[in-house]
C-alpha positions as CSV (number, residue, x, y, z in Angstrom):
1,M,-16.0,-0.6,17.5
2,T,-15.5,2.5,19.5
3,S,-12.5,4.6,18.7
4,T,-9.8,5.8,21.1
5,T,-8.2,7.9,19.1
6,T,-7.8,11.7,19.1
7,G,-5.4,11.9,16.0
8,K,-6.6,11.9,12.3
9,V,-4.9,10.4,9.2
10,R,-4.9,12.3,5.9
11,I,-4.3,10.2,2.6
12,C,-4.0,11.8,-0.6
13,Y,-4.4,9.5,-3.9
14,V,-1.7,10.2,-6.4
15,G,-2.3,7.0,-8.7
16,G,-1.7,3.3,-8.7
17,P,0.0,2.2,-5.3
18,T,1.2,5.8,-4.9
19,A,-0.4,7.8,-1.8
20,V,0.7,10.5,0.6
21,V,0.0,9.5,4.3
22,E,0.0,11.9,6.9
23,I,-0.4,10.8,10.3
24,G,1.1,11.9,13.7
25,G,2.8,15.0,11.8
26,L,4.9,12.7,9.5
27,R,4.2,12.4,6.0
28,F,4.9,9.3,4.3
29,L,4.6,8.3,0.6
30,S,3.7,4.7,-0.4
31,D,5.3,2.9,-3.4
32,P,6.3,5.8,-5.7
33,T,5.2,5.9,-9.4
34,F,4.9,8.8,-11.4
35,D,6.2,7.8,-15.2
36,P,3.5,8.3,-18.1
37,P,1.4,5.9,-19.5
38,G,3.4,3.1,-21.7
39,R,4.8,-0.5,-21.9
40,Y,7.2,-1.0,-19.2
41,P,9.4,-4.1,-19.6
42,I,9.8,-6.6,-17.0
43,G,12.0,-9.5,-17.4
44,S,10.8,-11.3,-21.1
45,R,7.3,-9.4,-20.5
46,A,6.0,-6.0,-20.1
47,L,3.4,-4.4,-18.0
48,T,1.0,-1.6,-19.6
49,K,0.4,1.7,-17.8
50,T,-2.9,3.3,-18.9
51,S,-3.2,6.4,-16.9
52,G,-0.6,9.0,-15.3
53,P,-0.6,10.3,-12.0
54,A,-2.4,13.0,-10.7
55,L,0.6,14.6,-9.3
56,G,4.0,14.7,-10.4
57,P,7.1,14.1,-7.8
58,E,7.7,17.9,-7.7
59,D,4.3,18.1,-6.2
60,I,4.5,15.9,-3.4
61,G,6.3,18.0,-1.0
62,S,8.7,16.9,1.8
63,I,8.6,13.0,2.6
64,D,9.7,11.8,6.2
65,A,10.1,8.2,4.6
66,V,8.9,6.2,1.7
67,L,7.0,3.0,2.4
68,L,7.9,0.7,-0.7
69,S,6.3,-2.7,-0.6
70,H,8.8,-4.0,-3.2
71,D,11.0,-2.5,-5.7
72,Q,11.1,-5.3,-8.6
73,H,8.1,-4.4,-10.5
74,P,7.6,-1.3,-12.6
75,D,3.7,-1.0,-11.3
76,N,5.1,-0.7,-7.7
77,L,8.4,1.5,-8.5
78,D,9.3,3.2,-11.7
79,H,12.0,5.3,-13.2
80,L,10.4,8.8,-11.5
81,G,10.0,6.9,-8.5
82,R,13.5,5.8,-8.2
83,E,14.8,9.2,-8.6
84,L,12.5,10.4,-5.7
85,L,14.2,7.3,-3.7
86,K,17.3,9.1,-3.5
87,R,15.9,12.5,-2.4
88,V,14.0,11.3,0.5
89,P,15.8,10.7,4.1
90,L,14.3,7.0,4.6
91,V,13.0,4.2,2.6
92,I,11.6,1.2,4.6
93,S,11.4,-1.8,2.5
94,T,12.1,-5.7,2.1
95,I,15.7,-7.3,2.9
96,S,16.1,-8.0,-0.6
97,G,15.0,-4.3,-1.8
98,R,17.9,-3.2,0.5
99,E,20.3,-5.3,-1.7
100,R,19.3,-3.7,-4.9
101,L,18.5,-0.2,-3.9
102,D,20.6,2.6,-2.5
103,S,21.9,2.7,1.1
104,N,19.2,5.2,2.4
105,V,16.9,2.1,2.6
106,R,16.4,0.3,5.8
107,A,15.3,-3.4,5.5
108,L,12.6,-3.9,7.9
109,P,11.8,-7.9,8.1
110,S,8.0,-9.1,8.9
111,W,6.9,-8.4,12.3
112,E,9.9,-6.1,13.2
113,H,9.6,-2.3,13.6
114,L,11.1,0.9,13.8
115,D,9.9,4.0,15.6
116,L,10.1,7.3,14.2
117,P,10.3,10.6,16.6
118,R,7.0,12.8,15.9
119,P,7.4,16.7,16.0
120,G,7.2,18.2,19.5
121,S,7.2,14.6,21.5
122,G,6.4,10.9,21.1
123,A,6.7,8.5,18.2
124,L,4.9,6.8,15.3
125,R,5.9,3.1,15.1
126,I,6.1,1.4,11.7
127,A,5.8,-2.2,11.9
128,A,6.8,-4.5,8.8
129,V,4.2,-7.4,8.1
130,P,3.9,-10.3,5.6
131,A,2.4,-9.9,2.3
132,L,1.8,-12.5,-0.3
133,H,1.8,-11.5,-4.2
134,G,0.4,-14.3,-5.5
135,L,0.1,-17.9,-4.5
136,S,1.8,-19.6,-1.4
137,G,5.2,-21.2,-3.1
138,S,5.4,-18.4,-5.9
139,E,7.5,-16.3,-3.8
140,H,10.6,-17.3,-6.2
141,L,8.8,-15.9,-9.3
142,V,7.1,-12.5,-7.7
143,G,9.8,-11.7,-5.4
144,E,9.8,-10.6,-1.8
145,V,7.1,-8.1,-0.7
146,T,5.9,-6.5,2.5
147,G,3.2,-4.5,4.1
148,F,3.0,-2.1,7.0
149,V,1.4,-1.0,10.0
150,L,1.3,2.3,11.3
151,S,0.6,3.2,14.9
152,G,1.2,5.7,18.0
153,E,-0.3,6.9,21.2
154,R,-3.7,8.4,20.6
155,L,-3.3,8.0,16.7
156,P,-5.5,5.8,14.2
157,T,-3.7,2.6,13.5
158,V,-3.3,2.1,9.9
159,Y,-2.5,-1.0,7.6
160,I,-0.8,-0.6,4.3
161,S,-1.1,-3.8,2.9
162,G,1.0,-3.9,-0.2
163,D,0.9,-6.1,-3.3
164,N,-0.8,-8.9,-1.2
165,A,-3.5,-11.3,-2.2
166,S,-3.8,-13.6,0.6
167,L,-6.5,-13.7,3.2
168,D,-4.7,-15.9,5.0
169,V,-2.0,-13.2,5.5
170,V,-4.6,-10.3,6.5
171,R,-5.8,-13.1,9.4
172,A,-2.2,-13.5,10.6
173,I,-2.0,-9.6,10.8
174,A,-5.2,-9.2,12.7
175,Q,-4.2,-12.0,15.1
176,R,-0.9,-10.5,15.9
177,M,-1.4,-6.8,15.5
178,G,-5.3,-6.5,16.5
179,S,-7.8,-4.6,14.5
180,V,-6.9,-1.5,12.8
181,D,-8.6,2.0,12.2
182,V,-7.7,2.6,8.5
183,A,-6.9,-0.5,6.3
184,V,-5.0,0.7,2.6
185,L,-5.7,-2.0,0.6
186,F,-4.0,-2.6,-2.8
187,A,-6.7,-4.3,-4.6
188,G,-7.7,-4.6,-8.4
189,G,-7.3,-8.2,-8.6
190,A,-4.3,-8.0,-10.7
191,Q,-3.4,-11.0,-12.8
192,T,-0.5,-11.7,-15.4
193,A,0.5,-14.8,-17.3
194,L,3.4,-15.3,-14.6
195,L,0.8,-16.9,-12.4
196,G,-2.1,-17.8,-14.9
197,D,-5.7,-17.5,-13.2
198,A,-4.1,-16.7,-9.9
199,F,-4.6,-12.9,-8.1
200,L,-1.4,-11.1,-7.6
201,T,-3.3,-8.2,-5.5
202,L,-6.9,-8.5,-3.6
203,P,-10.0,-8.7,-6.0
204,S,-12.8,-6.6,-4.7
205,D,-14.7,-9.4,-2.5
206,A,-11.6,-10.6,-0.9
207,A,-10.8,-6.8,0.0
208,A,-14.5,-6.5,1.7
209,E,-13.6,-9.6,3.4
210,A,-10.3,-8.2,4.7
211,A,-11.9,-5.3,6.0
212,R,-14.0,-7.3,8.0
213,I,-11.2,-9.7,9.4
214,L,-9.3,-6.7,10.2
215,G,-12.4,-4.5,11.7
216,A,-11.4,-1.5,9.5
217,R,-13.4,1.1,10.6
218,H,-12.3,2.8,7.0
219,V,-11.0,1.3,3.8
220,V,-8.9,3.2,1.5
221,P,-8.5,1.1,-2.0
222,L,-5.3,1.6,-3.9
223,H,-3.9,0.1,-6.9
224,F,-7.1,-0.7,-8.4
225,E,-6.4,1.0,-11.6
226,D,-3.9,2.9,-14.3
227,W,-2.4,-0.7,-15.3
228,A,-3.8,-3.0,-18.0
229,H,-3.4,-6.3,-15.8
230,F,-6.0,-5.3,-13.4
231,T,-9.2,-7.3,-13.7
232,Q,-11.2,-5.4,-11.4
233,G,-11.6,-1.6,-10.3
234,A,-13.9,0.8,-8.8
235,D,-17.5,-0.4,-9.9
236,T,-16.6,-4.0,-8.3
237,L,-15.2,-2.3,-5.2
238,V,-18.2,-0.4,-4.5
239,E,-20.6,-3.7,-5.3
240,A,-18.4,-6.1,-3.2
241,F,-18.5,-3.5,-0.2
242,R,-22.3,-3.2,-0.7
243,R,-22.8,-6.9,-0.9
244,A,-20.9,-7.5,2.3
245,G,-22.8,-5.1,4.4
246,L,-19.5,-2.7,4.4
247,T,-20.4,0.3,2.1
248,D,-19.9,2.9,5.0
249,R,-16.5,1.9,5.5
250,L,-15.5,2.2,2.0
251,H,-13.8,5.4,1.0
252,L,-13.0,5.2,-3.0
253,P,-10.3,7.8,-3.5
254,K,-10.3,10.6,-6.1
255,R,-6.9,11.2,-7.8
256,G,-5.4,14.2,-6.3
257,E,-8.0,14.6,-3.3
258,W,-7.5,14.2,-0.1
259,I,-9.4,12.1,2.6
260,E,-9.4,12.7,6.3
261,L,-10.3,10.1,8.6
262,S,-9.8,9.4,12.3
């Protein structure tokens, strides 16, 4: 696919699902997680964090909006992340998340969008898209999750998957939204006892297939390390994209470093 964009997107990987995304003169933060390693309760269970972030909340700088895929799991929104939400002008998340969180949360149902003014002129569109955090029918166990598509005139189109494990969902997004320039895919093949052998995020081979379905020219994986419930990681991502003939599309992020894509 030949790009018709003139803008760029810059992504700084913080750790886990957390990244700063700069596009169209605006700065976004995905799923804020800044707590140190340790065990974090979730109901009668606990998730174990094995590594801390490259940056703290004080290092992030100004943020125009937080793109929060969901709030109910500590590996997507933790204690320090919740404190940060109080200091940002806008949080975009799910309907149920809006009910649990503070008043600066804007609920955006799937396929609906809002436009944010860009510095100077124009707007950046944020569309909510579906995400399935496990098997179909497990929503009552894992809760509501959303993904996002960012787009604007002469800008790259960026898909941020959130915790999605379904290629059928990816196909629906591609059919409705078209191809994307940059796919930020939550990978890692997460598994917990709650759903047995089912994946809660994309395993590596499915991430490569998602890239093909989306026609993505660039893929930046997130949420593939730092937690004990991930079954796959950087090595399996590299191998899966090699087998799929998509090595040139994969940009494996390094903590605290920026990737610039167009």
